PDB file with SEQRES, HELIX, SHEET and CRYST1 records, atoms N, CA, C and O in Angstrom:
SEQRES   1 A   80  MET SER TYR GLY ARG PRO SER GLY GLY ILE GLY CYS LEU          
SEQRES   2 A   80  PRO ALA LEU LEU LEU VAL LEU LEU LEU VAL PHE VAL PRO          
SEQRES   3 A   80  ILE ILE GLY HIS ILE ILE LEU THR ILE MET ILE LEU GLY          
SEQRES   4 A   80  ASP ASP LEU SER GLY GLY GLU LYS LEU LEU TRP LEU LEU          
SEQRES   5 A   80  ILE VAL TRP VAL ILE PRO PHE LEU GLY PRO LEU LEU TYR          
SEQRES   6 A   80  LEU LEU LEU GLY GLN ARG ARG ASN ARG LEU MET SER GLN          
SEQRES   7 A   80  LEU THR                                                      
HELIX    1 AA1 CYS A   12  VAL A   19  1                                   8    
HELIX    2 AA2 LEU A   20  PHE A   24  3                                   5    
HELIX    3 AA3 VAL A   25  GLY A   39  1                                  15    
HELIX    4 AA4 GLY A   44  VAL A   56  1                                  13    
HELIX    5 AA5 LEU A   60  LEU A   64  1                                   5    
HELIX    6 AA6 TYR A   65  GLY A   69  3                                   5    
HELIX    7 AA7 ARG A   72  LEU A   79  1                                   8    
CRYST1    1.000    1.000    1.000  90.00  90.00  90.00 P 1           1          
ATOM      1  N   MET A   1       0.839  -1.176   0.012  1.00  0.00           N  
ATOM      2  CA  MET A   1      -0.005  -0.005  -0.003  1.00  0.00           C  
ATOM      3  C   MET A   1       0.887   1.250  -0.016  1.00  0.00           C  
ATOM      4  O   MET A   1       1.779   1.382   0.821  1.00  0.00           O  
ATOM      5  N   SER A   2       0.653   2.152  -0.947  1.00  0.00           N  
ATOM      6  CA  SER A   2       1.448   3.351  -1.065  1.00  0.00           C  
ATOM      7  C   SER A   2       0.718   4.567  -0.515  1.00  0.00           C  
ATOM      8  O   SER A   2      -0.412   4.853  -0.911  1.00  0.00           O  
ATOM      9  N   TYR A   3       1.361   5.273   0.390  1.00  0.00           N  
ATOM     10  CA  TYR A   3       0.769   6.446   0.945  1.00  0.00           C  
ATOM     11  C   TYR A   3       1.380   7.743   0.392  1.00  0.00           C  
ATOM     12  O   TYR A   3       1.100   8.831   0.895  1.00  0.00           O  
ATOM     13  N   GLY A   4       2.197   7.618  -0.625  1.00  0.00           N  
ATOM     14  CA  GLY A   4       2.810   8.817  -1.236  1.00  0.00           C  
ATOM     15  C   GLY A   4       1.831   9.574  -2.140  1.00  0.00           C  
ATOM     16  O   GLY A   4       0.617   9.379  -2.078  1.00  0.00           O  
ATOM     17  N   ARG A   5       2.368  10.395  -2.933  1.00  0.00           N  
ATOM     18  CA  ARG A   5       1.561  11.192  -3.848  1.00  0.00           C  
ATOM     19  C   ARG A   5       0.908  10.273  -4.896  1.00  0.00           C  
ATOM     20  O   ARG A   5       1.584   9.410  -5.456  1.00  0.00           O  
ATOM     21  N   PRO A   6      -0.356  10.443  -5.159  1.00  0.00           N  
ATOM     22  CA  PRO A   6      -1.010   9.555  -6.149  1.00  0.00           C  
ATOM     23  C   PRO A   6      -0.410   9.833  -7.513  1.00  0.00           C  
ATOM     24  O   PRO A   6      -0.068  10.965  -7.855  1.00  0.00           O  
ATOM     25  N   SER A   7      -0.295   8.747  -8.285  1.00  0.00           N  
ATOM     26  CA  SER A   7       0.294   8.874  -9.627  1.00  0.00           C  
ATOM     27  C   SER A   7      -0.659   9.694 -10.521  1.00  0.00           C  
ATOM     28  O   SER A   7      -1.872   9.484 -10.524  1.00  0.00           O  
ATOM     29  N   GLY A   8      -0.083  10.609 -11.258  1.00  0.00           N  
ATOM     30  CA  GLY A   8      -0.884  11.419 -12.169  1.00  0.00           C  
ATOM     31  C   GLY A   8      -1.358  12.689 -11.549  1.00  0.00           C  
ATOM     32  O   GLY A   8      -1.842  13.559 -12.274  1.00  0.00           O  
ATOM     33  N   GLY A   9      -1.253  12.863 -10.233  1.00  0.00           N  
ATOM     34  CA  GLY A   9      -1.683  14.120  -9.528  1.00  0.00           C  
ATOM     35  C   GLY A   9      -0.624  15.183  -9.681  1.00  0.00           C  
ATOM     36  O   GLY A   9       0.540  14.881  -9.944  1.00  0.00           O  
ATOM     37  N   ILE A  10      -1.025  16.429  -9.515  1.00  0.00           N  
ATOM     38  CA  ILE A  10      -0.051  17.505  -9.657  1.00  0.00           C  
ATOM     39  C   ILE A  10       0.562  17.915  -8.329  1.00  0.00           C  
ATOM     40  O   ILE A  10       1.547  18.652  -8.305  1.00  0.00           O  
ATOM     41  N   GLY A  11       0.013  17.466  -7.262  1.00  0.00           N  
ATOM     42  CA  GLY A  11       0.540  17.814  -5.938  1.00  0.00           C  
ATOM     43  C   GLY A  11      -0.232  19.009  -5.382  1.00  0.00           C  
ATOM     44  O   GLY A  11      -0.977  19.695  -6.081  1.00  0.00           O  
ATOM     45  N   CYS A  12      -0.006  19.219  -4.068  1.00  0.00           N  
ATOM     46  CA  CYS A  12      -0.768  20.256  -3.327  1.00  0.00           C  
ATOM     47  C   CYS A  12      -0.262  21.627  -3.656  1.00  0.00           C  
ATOM     48  O   CYS A  12      -1.063  22.516  -3.942  1.00  0.00           O  
ATOM     49  N   LEU A  13       1.054  21.846  -3.628  1.00  0.00           N  
ATOM     50  CA  LEU A  13       1.582  23.236  -3.877  1.00  0.00           C  
ATOM     51  C   LEU A  13       1.323  23.700  -5.280  1.00  0.00           C  
ATOM     52  O   LEU A  13       0.884  24.837  -5.449  1.00  0.00           O  
ATOM     53  N   PRO A  14       1.563  22.898  -6.315  1.00  0.00           N  
ATOM     54  CA  PRO A  14       1.227  23.402  -7.656  1.00  0.00           C  
ATOM     55  C   PRO A  14      -0.260  23.658  -7.826  1.00  0.00           C  
ATOM     56  O   PRO A  14      -0.637  24.594  -8.531  1.00  0.00           O  
ATOM     57  N   ALA A  15      -1.103  22.870  -7.215  1.00  0.00           N  
ATOM     58  CA  ALA A  15      -2.531  23.089  -7.313  1.00  0.00           C  
ATOM     59  C   ALA A  15      -2.955  24.365  -6.628  1.00  0.00           C  
ATOM     60  O   ALA A  15      -3.839  25.070  -7.113  1.00  0.00           O  
ATOM     61  N   LEU A  16      -2.324  24.673  -5.489  1.00  0.00           N  
ATOM     62  CA  LEU A  16      -2.581  25.925  -4.766  1.00  0.00           C  
ATOM     63  C   LEU A  16      -2.135  27.122  -5.605  1.00  0.00           C  
ATOM     64  O   LEU A  16      -2.854  28.114  -5.716  1.00  0.00           O  
ATOM     65  N   LEU A  17      -0.957  27.020  -6.186  1.00  0.00           N  
ATOM     66  CA  LEU A  17      -0.440  28.102  -7.052  1.00  0.00           C  
ATOM     67  C   LEU A  17      -1.355  28.324  -8.267  1.00  0.00           C  
ATOM     68  O   LEU A  17      -1.599  29.463  -8.666  1.00  0.00           O  
ATOM     69  N   LEU A  18      -1.856  27.231  -8.846  1.00  0.00           N  
ATOM     70  CA  LEU A  18      -2.792  27.364  -9.935  1.00  0.00           C  
ATOM     71  C   LEU A  18      -4.074  28.018  -9.561  1.00  0.00           C  
ATOM     72  O   LEU A  18      -4.610  28.812 -10.333  1.00  0.00           O  
ATOM     73  N   VAL A  19      -4.596  27.708  -8.383  1.00  0.00           N  
ATOM     74  CA  VAL A  19      -5.822  28.388  -7.886  1.00  0.00           C  
ATOM     75  C   VAL A  19      -5.554  29.856  -7.656  1.00  0.00           C  
ATOM     76  O   VAL A  19      -6.388  30.698  -7.988  1.00  0.00           O  
ATOM     77  N   LEU A  20      -4.380  30.183  -7.082  1.00  0.00           N  
ATOM     78  CA  LEU A  20      -4.047  31.587  -6.852  1.00  0.00           C  
ATOM     79  C   LEU A  20      -3.946  32.349  -8.177  1.00  0.00           C  
ATOM     80  O   LEU A  20      -4.407  33.483  -8.307  1.00  0.00           O  
ATOM     81  N   LEU A  21      -3.337  31.696  -9.133  1.00  0.00           N  
ATOM     82  CA  LEU A  21      -3.163  32.380 -10.440  1.00  0.00           C  
ATOM     83  C   LEU A  21      -4.508  32.542 -11.165  1.00  0.00           C  
ATOM     84  O   LEU A  21      -4.748  33.591 -11.764  1.00  0.00           O  
ATOM     85  N   LEU A  22      -5.364  31.561 -11.127  1.00  0.00           N  
ATOM     86  CA  LEU A  22      -6.642  31.603 -11.915  1.00  0.00           C  
ATOM     87  C   LEU A  22      -7.754  32.355 -11.180  1.00  0.00           C  
ATOM     88  O   LEU A  22      -8.687  32.828 -11.829  1.00  0.00           O  
ATOM     89  N   VAL A  23      -7.691  32.481  -9.873  1.00  0.00           N  
ATOM     90  CA  VAL A  23      -8.807  33.045  -9.095  1.00  0.00           C  
ATOM     91  C   VAL A  23      -8.415  34.395  -8.497  1.00  0.00           C  
ATOM     92  O   VAL A  23      -9.047  35.408  -8.797  1.00  0.00           O  
ATOM     93  N   PHE A  24      -7.394  34.422  -7.669  1.00  0.00           N  
ATOM     94  CA  PHE A  24      -7.115  35.625  -6.896  1.00  0.00           C  
ATOM     95  C   PHE A  24      -6.433  36.729  -7.704  1.00  0.00           C  
ATOM     96  O   PHE A  24      -6.683  37.904  -7.433  1.00  0.00           O  
ATOM     97  N   VAL A  25      -5.604  36.413  -8.660  1.00  0.00           N  
ATOM     98  CA  VAL A  25      -4.965  37.450  -9.448  1.00  0.00           C  
ATOM     99  C   VAL A  25      -6.004  38.236 -10.251  1.00  0.00           C  
ATOM    100  O   VAL A  25      -5.969  39.466 -10.220  1.00  0.00           O  
ATOM    101  N   PRO A  26      -6.939  37.579 -10.975  1.00  0.00           N  
ATOM    102  CA  PRO A  26      -7.947  38.366 -11.666  1.00  0.00           C  
ATOM    103  C   PRO A  26      -8.825  39.184 -10.686  1.00  0.00           C  
ATOM    104  O   PRO A  26      -9.231  40.294 -11.030  1.00  0.00           O  
ATOM    105  N   ILE A  27      -9.113  38.688  -9.532  1.00  0.00           N  
ATOM    106  CA  ILE A  27      -9.929  39.443  -8.564  1.00  0.00           C  
ATOM    107  C   ILE A  27      -9.180  40.700  -8.123  1.00  0.00           C  
ATOM    108  O   ILE A  27      -9.794  41.761  -8.009  1.00  0.00           O  
ATOM    109  N   ILE A  28      -7.919  40.616  -7.880  1.00  0.00           N  
ATOM    110  CA  ILE A  28      -7.093  41.778  -7.529  1.00  0.00           C  
ATOM    111  C   ILE A  28      -7.133  42.743  -8.679  1.00  0.00           C  
ATOM    112  O   ILE A  28      -7.295  43.946  -8.472  1.00  0.00           O  
ATOM    113  N   GLY A  29      -6.990  42.246  -9.886  1.00  0.00           N  
ATOM    114  CA  GLY A  29      -7.050  43.122 -11.072  1.00  0.00           C  
ATOM    115  C   GLY A  29      -8.395  43.811 -11.201  1.00  0.00           C  
ATOM    116  O   GLY A  29      -8.442  44.983 -11.574  1.00  0.00           O  
ATOM    117  N   HIS A  30      -9.444  43.152 -10.918  1.00  0.00           N  
ATOM    118  CA  HIS A  30     -10.800  43.704 -10.975  1.00  0.00           C  
ATOM    119  C   HIS A  30     -10.969  44.789  -9.913  1.00  0.00           C  
ATOM    120  O   HIS A  30     -11.609  45.810 -10.163  1.00  0.00           O  
ATOM    121  N   ILE A  31     -10.408  44.575  -8.755  1.00  0.00           N  
ATOM    122  CA  ILE A  31     -10.494  45.559  -7.665  1.00  0.00           C  
ATOM    123  C   ILE A  31      -9.710  46.823  -8.050  1.00  0.00           C  
ATOM    124  O   ILE A  31     -10.179  47.937  -7.816  1.00  0.00           O  
ATOM    125  N   ILE A  32      -8.548  46.657  -8.623  1.00  0.00           N  
ATOM    126  CA  ILE A  32      -7.746  47.809  -9.081  1.00  0.00           C  
ATOM    127  C   ILE A  32      -8.482  48.557 -10.154  1.00  0.00           C  
ATOM    128  O   ILE A  32      -8.521  49.787 -10.157  1.00  0.00           O  
ATOM    129  N   LEU A  33      -9.067  47.809 -11.070  1.00  0.00           N  
ATOM    130  CA  LEU A  33      -9.824  48.469 -12.161  1.00  0.00           C  
ATOM    131  C   LEU A  33     -11.064  49.150 -11.646  1.00  0.00           C  
ATOM    132  O   LEU A  33     -11.437  50.197 -12.175  1.00  0.00           O  
ATOM    133  N   THR A  34     -11.728  48.608 -10.635  1.00  0.00           N  
ATOM    134  CA  THR A  34     -12.865  49.225  -9.982  1.00  0.00           C  
ATOM    135  C   THR A  34     -12.479  50.593  -9.366  1.00  0.00           C  
ATOM    136  O   THR A  34     -13.208  51.576  -9.492  1.00  0.00           O  
ATOM    137  N   ILE A  35     -11.340  50.616  -8.716  1.00  0.00           N  
ATOM    138  CA  ILE A  35     -10.844  51.887  -8.164  1.00  0.00           C  
ATOM    139  C   ILE A  35     -10.532  52.895  -9.286  1.00  0.00           C  
ATOM    140  O   ILE A  35     -10.793  54.089  -9.137  1.00  0.00           O  
ATOM    141  N   MET A  36      -9.986  52.422 -10.380  1.00  0.00           N  
ATOM    142  CA  MET A  36      -9.718  53.326 -11.543  1.00  0.00           C  
ATOM    143  C   MET A  36     -11.027  53.875 -12.080  1.00  0.00           C  
ATOM    144  O   MET A  36     -11.127  55.071 -12.356  1.00  0.00           O  
ATOM    145  N   ILE A  37     -12.053  53.006 -12.236  1.00  0.00           N  
ATOM    146  CA  ILE A  37     -13.345  53.453 -12.778  1.00  0.00           C  
ATOM    147  C   ILE A  37     -13.976  54.493 -11.849  1.00  0.00           C  
ATOM    148  O   ILE A  37     -14.478  55.521 -12.305  1.00  0.00           O  
ATOM    149  N   LEU A  38     -13.945  54.217 -10.557  1.00  0.00           N  
ATOM    150  CA  LEU A  38     -14.586  55.180  -9.575  1.00  0.00           C  
ATOM    151  C   LEU A  38     -13.850  56.484  -9.539  1.00  0.00           C  
ATOM    152  O   LEU A  38     -14.448  57.520  -9.247  1.00  0.00           O  
ATOM    153  N   GLY A  39     -12.565  56.469  -9.828  1.00  0.00           N  
ATOM    154  CA  GLY A  39     -11.753  57.693  -9.827  1.00  0.00           C  
ATOM    155  C   GLY A  39     -11.766  58.452 -11.136  1.00  0.00           C  
ATOM    156  O   GLY A  39     -11.292  59.585 -11.213  1.00  0.00           O  
ATOM    157  N   ASP A  40     -12.314  57.818 -12.176  1.00  0.00           N  
ATOM    158  CA  ASP A  40     -12.346  58.450 -13.484  1.00  0.00           C  
ATOM    159  C   ASP A  40     -13.435  59.528 -13.518  1.00  0.00           C  
ATOM    160  O   ASP A  40     -14.343  59.539 -12.687  1.00  0.00           O  
ATOM    161  N   ASP A  41     -13.321  60.444 -14.508  1.00  0.00           N  
ATOM    162  CA  ASP A  41     -14.338  61.547 -14.604  1.00  0.00           C  
ATOM    163  C   ASP A  41     -15.480  61.147 -15.486  1.00  0.00           C  
ATOM    164  O   ASP A  41     -15.772  61.811 -16.481  1.00  0.00           O  
ATOM    165  N   LEU A  42     -16.141  60.041 -15.123  1.00  0.00           N  
ATOM    166  CA  LEU A  42     -17.321  59.583 -15.832  1.00  0.00           C  
ATOM    167  C   LEU A  42     -18.564  59.986 -15.054  1.00  0.00           C  
ATOM    168  O   LEU A  42     -18.472  60.299 -13.867  1.00  0.00           O  
ATOM    169  N   SER A  43     -19.707  59.982 -15.692  1.00  0.00           N  
ATOM    170  CA  SER A  43     -20.952  60.244 -14.958  1.00  0.00           C  
ATOM    171  C   SER A  43     -21.287  58.990 -14.123  1.00  0.00           C  
ATOM    172  O   SER A  43     -20.699  57.925 -14.314  1.00  0.00           O  
ATOM    173  N   GLY A  44     -22.235  59.147 -13.206  1.00  0.00           N  
ATOM    174  CA  GLY A  44     -22.622  58.042 -12.366  1.00  0.00           C  
ATOM    175  C   GLY A  44     -23.124  56.832 -13.137  1.00  0.00           C  
ATOM    176  O   GLY A  44     -22.795  55.697 -12.792  1.00  0.00           O  
ATOM    177  N   GLY A  45     -23.904  57.060 -14.162  1.00  0.00           N  
ATOM    178  CA  GLY A  45     -24.428  55.985 -15.002  1.00  0.00           C  
ATOM    179  C   GLY A  45     -23.370  55.297 -15.761  1.00  0.00           C  
ATOM    180  O   GLY A  45     -23.395  54.074 -15.899  1.00  0.00           O  
ATOM    181  N   GLU A  46     -22.391  56.079 -16.287  1.00  0.00           N  
ATOM    182  CA  GLU A  46     -21.296  55.475 -17.027  1.00  0.00           C  
ATOM    183  C   GLU A  46     -20.416  54.602 -16.105  1.00  0.00           C  
ATOM    184  O   GLU A  46     -19.967  53.524 -16.495  1.00  0.00           O  
ATOM    185  N   LYS A  47     -20.184  55.092 -14.881  1.00  0.00           N  
ATOM    186  CA  LYS A  47     -19.392  54.328 -13.952  1.00  0.00           C  
ATOM    187  C   LYS A  47     -20.118  53.001 -13.634  1.00  0.00           C  
ATOM    188  O   LYS A  47     -19.493  51.940 -13.619  1.00  0.00           O  
ATOM    189  N   LEU A  48     -21.416  53.068 -13.386  1.00  0.00           N  
ATOM    190  CA  LEU A  48     -22.163  51.866 -13.038  1.00  0.00           C  
ATOM    191  C   LEU A  48     -22.110  50.888 -14.225  1.00  0.00           C  
ATOM    192  O   LEU A  48     -21.899  49.689 -14.037  1.00  0.00           O  
ATOM    193  N   LEU A  49     -22.301  51.401 -15.430  1.00  0.00           N  
ATOM    194  CA  LEU A  49     -22.276  50.513 -16.612  1.00  0.00           C  
ATOM    195  C   LEU A  49     -20.925  49.887 -16.774  1.00  0.00           C  
ATOM    196  O   LEU A  49     -20.865  48.690 -17.055  1.00  0.00           O  
ATOM    197  N   TRP A  50     -19.828  50.603 -16.620  1.00  0.00           N  
ATOM    198  CA  TRP A  50     -18.486  50.047 -16.778  1.00  0.00           C  
ATOM    199  C   TRP A  50     -18.208  49.038 -15.650  1.00  0.00           C  
ATOM    200  O   TRP A  50     -17.584  48.003 -15.881  1.00  0.00           O  
ATOM    201  N   LEU A  51     -18.665  49.341 -14.460  1.00  0.00           N  
ATOM    202  CA  LEU A  51     -18.455  48.369 -13.362  1.00  0.00           C  
ATOM    203  C   LEU A  51     -19.144  47.033 -13.645  1.00  0.00           C  
ATOM    204  O   LEU A  51     -18.575  45.964 -13.423  1.00  0.00           O  
ATOM    205  N   LEU A  52     -20.424  47.120 -14.155  1.00  0.00           N  
ATOM    206  CA  LEU A  52     -21.143  45.943 -14.530  1.00  0.00           C  
ATOM    207  C   LEU A  52     -20.404  45.175 -15.647  1.00  0.00           C  
ATOM    208  O   LEU A  52     -20.239  43.958 -15.570  1.00  0.00           O  
ATOM    209  N   ILE A  53     -19.976  45.892 -16.658  1.00  0.00           N  
ATOM    210  CA  ILE A  53     -19.268  45.217 -17.761  1.00  0.00           C  
ATOM    211  C   ILE A  53     -18.006  44.526 -17.263  1.00  0.00           C  
ATOM    212  O   ILE A  53     -17.740  43.381 -17.631  1.00  0.00           O  
ATOM    213  N   VAL A  54     -17.208  45.229 -16.408  1.00  0.00           N  
ATOM    214  CA  VAL A  54     -15.941  44.705 -15.963  1.00  0.00           C  
ATOM    215  C   VAL A  54     -16.163  43.467 -15.095  1.00  0.00           C  
ATOM    216  O   VAL A  54     -15.402  42.507 -15.217  1.00  0.00           O  
ATOM    217  N   TRP A  55     -17.183  43.450 -14.217  1.00  0.00           N  
ATOM    218  CA  TRP A  55     -17.383  42.357 -13.286  1.00  0.00           C  
ATOM    219  C   TRP A  55     -18.191  41.200 -13.884  1.00  0.00           C  
ATOM    220  O   TRP A  55     -18.081  40.063 -13.425  1.00  0.00           O  
ATOM    221  N   VAL A  56     -18.997  41.489 -14.903  1.00  0.00           N  
ATOM    222  CA  VAL A  56     -19.863  40.422 -15.460  1.00  0.00           C  
ATOM    223  C   VAL A  56     -19.167  39.685 -16.633  1.00  0.00           C  
ATOM    224  O   VAL A  56     -19.365  38.483 -16.808  1.00  0.00           O  
ATOM    225  N   ILE A  57     -18.359  40.403 -17.429  1.00  0.00           N  
ATOM    226  CA  ILE A  57     -17.653  39.801 -18.541  1.00  0.00           C  
ATOM    227  C   ILE A  57     -16.210  39.642 -18.095  1.00  0.00           C  
ATOM    228  O   ILE A  57     -15.440  40.598 -18.195  1.00  0.00           O  
ATOM    229  N   PRO A  58     -15.818  38.493 -17.616  1.00  0.00           N  
ATOM    230  CA  PRO A  58     -14.520  38.384 -16.928  1.00  0.00           C  
ATOM    231  C   PRO A  58     -13.279  38.877 -17.639  1.00  0.00           C  
ATOM    232  O   PRO A  58     -12.575  39.703 -17.059  1.00  0.00           O  
ATOM    233  N   PHE A  59     -12.954  38.453 -18.824  1.00  0.00           N  
ATOM    234  CA  PHE A  59     -11.693  38.841 -19.466  1.00  0.00           C  
ATOM    235  C   PHE A  59     -11.881  39.977 -20.469  1.00  0.00           C  
ATOM    236  O   PHE A  59     -11.008  40.829 -20.630  1.00  0.00           O  
ATOM    237  N   LEU A  60     -13.004  39.977 -21.126  1.00  0.00           N  
ATOM    238  CA  LEU A  60     -13.241  40.994 -22.123  1.00  0.00           C  
ATOM    239  C   LEU A  60     -13.608  42.328 -21.537  1.00  0.00           C  
ATOM    240  O   LEU A  60     -13.212  43.366 -22.068  1.00  0.00           O  
ATOM    241  N   GLY A  61     -14.352  42.328 -20.462  1.00  0.00           N  
ATOM    242  CA  GLY A  61     -14.787  43.584 -19.800  1.00  0.00           C  
ATOM    243  C   GLY A  61     -13.623  44.495 -19.401  1.00  0.00           C  
ATOM    244  O   GLY A  61     -13.627  45.670 -19.767  1.00  0.00           O  
ATOM    245  N   PRO A  62     -12.628  43.995 -18.663  1.00  0.00           N  
ATOM    246  CA  PRO A  62     -11.507  44.867 -18.304  1.00  0.00           C  
ATOM    247  C   PRO A  62     -10.733  45.376 -19.539  1.00  0.00           C  
ATOM    248  O   PRO A  62     -10.279  46.519 -19.594  1.00  0.00           O  
ATOM    249  N   LEU A  63     -10.610  44.490 -20.504  1.00  0.00           N  
ATOM    250  CA  LEU A  63      -9.888  44.926 -21.755  1.00  0.00           C  
ATOM    251  C   LEU A  63     -10.663  46.021 -22.478  1.00  0.00           C  
ATOM    252  O   LEU A  63     -10.071  46.968 -22.995  1.00  0.00           O  
ATOM    253  N   LEU A  64     -11.960  45.894 -22.512  1.00  0.00           N  
ATOM    254  CA  LEU A  64     -12.779  46.907 -23.197  1.00  0.00           C  
ATOM    255  C   LEU A  64     -12.699  48.243 -22.439  1.00  0.00           C  
ATOM    256  O   LEU A  64     -12.633  49.301 -23.065  1.00  0.00           O  
ATOM    257  N   TYR A  65     -12.705  48.202 -21.109  1.00  0.00           N  
ATOM    258  CA  TYR A  65     -12.607  49.468 -20.397  1.00  0.00           C  
ATOM    259  C   TYR A  65     -11.229  50.124 -20.601  1.00  0.00           C  
ATOM    260  O   TYR A  65     -11.131  51.338 -20.783  1.00  0.00           O  
ATOM    261  N   LEU A  66     -10.194  49.319 -20.568  1.00  0.00           N  
ATOM    262  CA  LEU A  66      -8.874  49.887 -20.730  1.00  0.00           C  
ATOM    263  C   LEU A  66      -8.690  50.441 -22.120  1.00  0.00           C  
ATOM    264  O   LEU A  66      -7.975  51.426 -22.305  1.00  0.00           O  
ATOM    265  N   LEU A  67      -9.323  49.824 -23.104  1.00  0.00           N  
ATOM    266  CA  LEU A  67      -9.167  50.321 -24.473  1.00  0.00           C  
ATOM    267  C   LEU A  67     -10.144  51.433 -24.836  1.00  0.00           C  
ATOM    268  O   LEU A  67      -9.770  52.367 -25.546  1.00  0.00           O  
ATOM    269  N   LEU A  68     -11.381  51.355 -24.367  1.00  0.00           N  
ATOM    270  CA  LEU A  68     -12.461  52.285 -24.820  1.00  0.00           C  
ATOM    271  C   LEU A  68     -13.006  53.184 -23.712  1.00  0.00           C  
ATOM    272  O   LEU A  68     -13.481  54.283 -23.997  1.00  0.00           O  
ATOM    273  N   GLY A  69     -12.948  52.748 -22.467  1.00  0.00           N  
ATOM    274  CA  GLY A  69     -13.700  53.421 -21.427  1.00  0.00           C  
ATOM    275  C   GLY A  69     -13.036  54.627 -20.796  1.00  0.00           C  
ATOM    276  O   GLY A  69     -13.721  55.516 -20.291  1.00  0.00           O  
ATOM    277  N   GLN A  70     -11.735  54.672 -20.817  1.00  0.00           N  
ATOM    278  CA  GLN A  70     -11.048  55.761 -20.133  1.00  0.00           C  
ATOM    279  C   GLN A  70     -11.192  57.030 -20.963  1.00  0.00           C  
ATOM    280  O   GLN A  70     -11.180  56.996 -22.194  1.00  0.00           O  
ATOM    281  N   ARG A  71     -11.329  58.158 -20.254  1.00  0.00           N  
ATOM    282  CA  ARG A  71     -11.418  59.450 -20.939  1.00  0.00           C  
ATOM    283  C   ARG A  71     -10.093  59.745 -21.650  1.00  0.00           C  
ATOM    284  O   ARG A  71      -9.002  59.627 -21.093  1.00  0.00           O  
ATOM    285  N   ARG A  72     -10.260  60.128 -22.888  1.00  0.00           N  
ATOM    286  CA  ARG A  72      -9.035  60.427 -23.721  1.00  0.00           C  
ATOM    287  C   ARG A  72      -8.324  61.646 -23.208  1.00  0.00           C  
ATOM    288  O   ARG A  72      -7.096  61.682 -23.282  1.00  0.00           O  
ATOM    289  N   ASN A  73      -9.019  62.677 -22.679  1.00  0.00           N  
ATOM    290  CA  ASN A  73      -8.301  63.855 -22.215  1.00  0.00           C  
ATOM    291  C   ASN A  73      -7.427  63.531 -21.008  1.00  0.00           C  
ATOM    292  O   ASN A  73      -6.364  64.130 -20.843  1.00  0.00           O  
ATOM    293  N   ARG A  74      -7.856  62.591 -20.159  1.00  0.00           N  
ATOM    294  CA  ARG A  74      -7.031  62.233 -19.002  1.00  0.00           C  
ATOM    295  C   ARG A  74      -5.836  61.452 -19.497  1.00  0.00           C  
ATOM    296  O   ARG A  74      -4.735  61.647 -18.983  1.00  0.00           O  
ATOM    297  N   LEU A  75      -5.998  60.602 -20.442  1.00  0.00           N  
ATOM    298  CA  LEU A  75      -4.900  59.846 -21.002  1.00  0.00           C  
ATOM    299  C   LEU A  75      -3.901  60.759 -21.691  1.00  0.00           C  
ATOM    300  O   LEU A  75      -2.692  60.584 -21.536  1.00  0.00           O  
ATOM    301  N   MET A  76      -4.376  61.703 -22.427  1.00  0.00           N  
ATOM    302  CA  MET A  76      -3.513  62.603 -23.155  1.00  0.00           C  
ATOM    303  C   MET A  76      -2.741  63.528 -22.194  1.00  0.00           C  
ATOM    304  O   MET A  76      -1.587  63.863 -22.464  1.00  0.00           O  
ATOM    305  N   SER A  77      -3.350  63.933 -21.101  1.00  0.00           N  
ATOM    306  CA  SER A  77      -2.654  64.834 -20.136  1.00  0.00           C  
ATOM    307  C   SER A  77      -1.578  64.055 -19.400  1.00  0.00           C  
ATOM    308  O   SER A  77      -0.594  64.652 -18.964  1.00  0.00           O  
ATOM    309  N   GLN A  78      -1.727  62.742 -19.245  1.00  0.00           N  
ATOM    310  CA  GLN A  78      -0.704  61.956 -18.581  1.00  0.00           C  
ATOM    311  C   GLN A  78       0.477  61.739 -19.495  1.00  0.00           C  
ATOM    312  O   GLN A  78       1.586  61.540 -19.001  1.00  0.00           O  
ATOM    313  N   LEU A  79       0.297  61.767 -20.808  1.00  0.00           N  
ATOM    314  CA  LEU A  79       1.353  61.538 -21.746  1.00  0.00           C  
ATOM    315  C   LEU A  79       2.226  62.805 -21.902  1.00  0.00           C  
ATOM    316  O   LEU A  79       3.397  62.685 -22.263  1.00  0.00           O  
ATOM    317  N   THR A  80       1.704  63.972 -21.647  1.00  0.00           N  
ATOM    318  CA  THR A  80       2.485  65.185 -21.816  1.00  0.00           C  
ATOM    319  C   THR A  80       3.140  65.650 -20.558  1.00  0.00           C  
ATOM    320  O   THR A  80       3.832  66.668 -20.563  1.00  0.00           O  
TER     321      THR A  80                                                      
END                                                                             
């Protein structure tokens, strides 16, 4: 009878790291993006809409906000 690691399993530490990578890193990213949206110069309705998009559409929502949602004048003022 073998009490070692089951054959074919990935082990406890790699599984934990995988969970951290797939679950907690995106949540931290969403929280940071939420802070960015709340600090942006959008109207209340626009902020609510972007927050819904970011949190409901997991990977595409944050990308859409970063590409389309930020005010261009704020972005341009940071570049100069």
